[in-house]
C-alpha positions as CSV (number, residue, x, y, z in Angstrom):
1,M,112.0,99.6,98.4
2,S,111.1,100.7,102.7
3,R,109.5,98.1,104.3
4,P,107.8,99.1,107.1
5,D,107.8,98.6,111.1
6,A,104.4,96.4,111.7
7,V,102.5,94.3,109.6
8,I,99.3,93.1,110.7
9,V,97.1,90.5,109.0
10,T,93.1,89.8,109.3
11,G,92.4,85.7,107.9
12,A,96.1,84.8,109.5
13,S,95.9,81.2,109.7
14,R,94.5,79.6,106.8
15,G,95.3,80.3,103.3
16,L,96.6,83.7,101.9
17,G,97.0,85.3,105.3
18,R,98.8,82.0,107.0
19,A,101.4,83.0,104.0
20,V,101.4,86.1,104.1
21,V,102.6,85.8,107.8
22,Q,105.0,83.6,106.9
23,R,106.8,85.1,104.5
24,C,106.5,88.0,107.0
25,M,107.9,86.2,109.6
26,A,111.1,85.0,106.7
27,E,112.0,88.1,106.2
28,G,112.3,89.7,109.5
29,V,109.3,92.5,110.0
30,P,107.4,91.7,113.5
31,V,103.8,90.8,112.0
32,L,100.2,90.4,114.0
33,G,97.7,87.8,113.0
34,I,94.3,88.3,113.2
35,A,92.2,85.5,112.9
36,R,89.2,83.6,115.0
37,T,92.2,81.0,115.7
38,A,95.4,81.9,117.1
39,G,98.2,81.3,114.8
40,A,102.1,81.2,115.1
41,A,102.7,85.1,114.5
42,E,101.9,87.4,117.6
43,S,98.7,87.9,117.0
44,L,95.1,88.9,118.2
45,T,92.3,86.0,118.6
46,L,88.5,88.2,116.9
47,D,85.8,88.1,115.0
48,L,85.1,90.3,112.7
49,S,82.3,89.9,112.5
50,D,82.3,91.6,116.1
51,L,83.0,94.6,114.7
52,A,82.9,97.5,117.8
53,G,85.1,94.3,119.1
54,T,86.8,94.4,116.6
55,E,87.8,97.9,116.2
56,R,88.3,98.0,120.0
57,A,90.6,95.5,120.3
58,V,93.3,96.2,117.7
59,R,93.5,99.6,119.2
60,A,94.3,98.8,121.7
61,W,97.1,96.9,121.2
62,I,98.6,99.5,118.8
63,D,98.0,101.9,121.4
64,G,100.7,99.4,123.3
65,Q,103.4,99.0,120.7
66,P,106.1,101.5,119.2
67,Y,105.6,101.1,115.7
68,R,105.5,104.2,113.5
69,R,105.1,102.3,109.6
70,L,102.5,100.4,109.6
71,A,101.8,97.9,106.7
72,V,97.8,95.6,107.2
73,V,96.5,92.8,104.8
74,C,93.2,92.0,104.4
75,A,92.9,88.6,103.7
76,A,90.4,87.6,105.9
77,G,87.0,86.4,103.9
78,T,84.3,84.0,103.9
79,L,82.2,82.7,101.1
80,G,79.0,82.4,102.8
81,Q,76.4,79.5,101.3
82,Q,75.5,79.1,98.4
83,G,73.0,81.0,96.6
84,G,72.4,83.6,94.1
85,I,69.4,86.3,93.8
86,L,66.5,84.0,93.5
87,D,67.4,81.5,96.2
88,G,70.1,83.0,98.4
89,D,69.8,84.4,102.3
90,L,69.6,87.7,101.6
91,A,70.1,87.0,106.2
92,D,73.6,84.7,104.9
93,W,74.7,88.2,102.6
94,G,75.0,90.2,105.6
95,R,76.5,88.3,108.2
96,T,79.5,87.9,104.6
97,L,79.1,91.7,104.8
98,Q,79.7,92.2,107.7
99,T,82.6,89.9,107.8
100,N,84.2,90.9,104.6
101,V,83.5,94.6,104.4
102,L,83.3,95.6,107.7
103,G,85.5,94.0,110.0
104,N,87.8,93.8,107.4
105,F,87.6,97.8,107.1
106,A,87.1,97.6,111.3
107,V,91.2,96.7,111.8
108,I,91.7,99.8,108.9
109,R,89.6,102.4,110.9
110,A,91.6,100.7,114.2
111,L,95.6,101.6,112.4
112,L,94.3,105.1,111.0
113,P,95.1,107.1,114.0
114,R,98.4,105.5,114.2
115,M,98.8,105.8,110.3
116,I,96.7,109.6,110.1
117,E,100.1,109.9,112.9
118,N,103.3,109.5,110.9
119,Q,102.3,110.4,107.6
120,Y,102.6,106.7,106.5
121,G,100.9,103.6,105.7
122,R,100.5,100.6,103.4
123,I,97.7,99.0,102.3
124,V,96.0,96.2,101.1
125,T,92.4,94.3,100.7
126,V,91.3,91.3,99.0
127,A,89.1,91.4,96.0
128,G,88.9,87.6,93.9
129,G,86.0,86.9,90.6
130,G,82.7,87.2,92.6
131,A,84.1,91.3,92.3
132,A,85.5,91.4,88.5
133,Y,82.7,88.8,86.8
134,A,79.2,87.6,87.6
135,Y,79.8,84.7,90.2
136,P,75.9,83.9,90.7
137,L,76.7,80.4,93.2
138,F,77.7,82.8,95.7
139,S,76.2,85.6,95.3
140,G,76.5,87.4,99.1
141,Y,80.5,86.7,98.6
142,A,79.9,88.6,95.1
143,L,78.9,91.0,97.0
144,S,80.9,91.6,99.3
145,K,83.6,91.4,97.1
146,T,82.8,94.1,94.4
147,A,81.5,96.4,97.4
148,V,85.8,95.6,99.2
149,V,87.4,97.2,95.1
150,R,84.3,100.5,96.3
151,A,85.4,100.9,99.8
152,T,89.2,100.8,98.5
153,E,88.9,103.3,96.2
154,N,87.4,105.4,98.5
155,L,90.3,104.7,101.0
156,D,92.8,105.9,98.8
157,A,90.5,109.8,98.1
158,E,90.0,110.0,101.9
159,L,94.6,109.8,102.3
160,R,95.2,111.8,99.3
161,G,97.4,114.4,100.7
162,K,98.2,113.2,104.3
163,G,101.7,111.6,104.0
164,D,103.0,108.3,102.5
165,F,99.5,106.2,101.8
166,L,99.7,103.7,99.2
167,T,96.6,101.7,98.9
168,V,95.1,98.8,96.9
169,C,93.0,95.6,95.8
170,L,94.3,92.7,94.9
171,A,92.2,89.6,93.0
172,P,95.1,87.2,93.6
173,G,93.3,84.8,91.7
174,A,91.7,81.4,92.0
175,M,94.5,80.1,94.8
176,E,94.5,76.0,95.7
177,T,92.4,76.6,99.3
178,E,89.9,75.6,101.4
179,M,87.4,78.2,99.9
180,L,88.3,77.0,96.0
181,A,88.0,73.5,97.2
182,K,84.2,75.0,99.0
183,V,83.4,76.9,94.6
184,R,84.4,73.6,93.1
185,A,82.1,71.8,94.8
186,A,78.8,74.1,94.2
187,G,79.8,73.1,90.7
188,A,81.3,76.2,89.2
189,E,84.7,75.5,86.6
190,V,87.9,77.2,87.3
191,K,89.6,77.6,84.2
192,T,93.5,78.7,86.0
193,T,94.7,78.5,89.2
194,V,97.7,80.8,91.0
195,A,100.5,79.3,92.8
196,I,99.9,81.0,96.4
197,E,103.4,82.6,95.8
198,E,102.1,84.7,93.0
199,P,99.9,86.8,94.9
200,V,102.2,86.6,98.5
201,E,105.0,88.2,96.3
202,F,103.3,91.0,95.2
203,I,101.8,91.7,98.8
204,A,105.8,91.6,99.2
205,N,106.6,93.9,96.9
206,F,103.5,96.5,97.1
207,I,105.0,96.9,101.5
208,R,107.9,97.7,100.5
209,A,107.4,100.1,98.0
210,E,108.4,103.8,98.6
211,T,105.9,105.5,95.5
212,C,103.4,103.0,93.6
213,G,101.3,104.2,90.0
214,F,98.2,101.9,90.9
215,S,97.6,103.5,94.8
216,G,94.2,102.6,94.7
217,R,93.2,100.3,92.0
218,F,91.3,97.2,91.5
219,V,95.7,95.1,90.2
220,H,95.5,91.4,89.5
221,V,97.9,89.2,90.4
222,R,99.1,88.7,86.7
223,D,98.3,92.6,85.2
224,T,101.9,94.6,84.5
225,W,101.9,95.5,88.3
226,R,105.4,95.2,88.5
227,D,105.5,98.1,85.6
228,W,104.4,100.4,87.6
229,L,105.9,100.4,90.8
230,M,106.5,104.2,89.8
231,P,105.7,107.5,91.1
232,E,103.4,107.8,87.6
233,P,99.7,107.2,87.5
234,V,98.5,105.1,85.8
235,P,96.8,106.0,83.0
236,G,92.8,106.4,83.0
237,D,90.3,104.4,85.0
238,R,92.5,101.0,84.2
239,W,92.0,98.6,87.0
240,M,89.0,100.6,88.4
241,L,85.6,99.6,89.3
242,R,84.1,101.5,86.3
243,R,80.9,101.2,84.1
244,I,82.1,101.9,80.3
245,E,81.9,105.5,79.0
246,K,83.0,107.3,75.6
């Protein structure tokens, strides 16, 4: 396995993002944390809902760095307000999409010129249960995470032929975080939880991988992903956002 010269992590001040930052620091990999509050690593204090400001700040940062092989982990996300199609606040849906989708992809877009110039990139986005099944208590969140899945598939297709690029949309499982506590408080049933170390281990392996047969796919942390860290592509539409057809 190889490893990137630097890892950029959004949502770096809490939950999965903070755990990924800590893992990178423990392994001696330079890491830039992006969050609304400063963290232990080198950091940019940004509000991802400010799309132009986010892209501008990240581009300015990378322009001043020597790193050639970049990985980005987009762990930032907001649950938004409770509400479904009938009673949800559509303006809140817009704010949730602004952060969860557009803000994270503003960071990716800011890094892509350096990645493409050096023909290398490892890109991890995150979409949990809201993208996998009906999530009526938080419909805006579900909408945003489903969009992240398809945007990741599109990005993977756009990067084909441009170099050594691997992308994945990770379903990290239900972790004991502040967000999960809010979901429970809203009355949602959480049947299975995972230790935060599980998605961190997935991310650590993925960004170091030389090859990957599931690039561009929507992979749950407990899928058989280790079997597919190889050049052979996952067959068919497995682990992709697709309708059922013959």
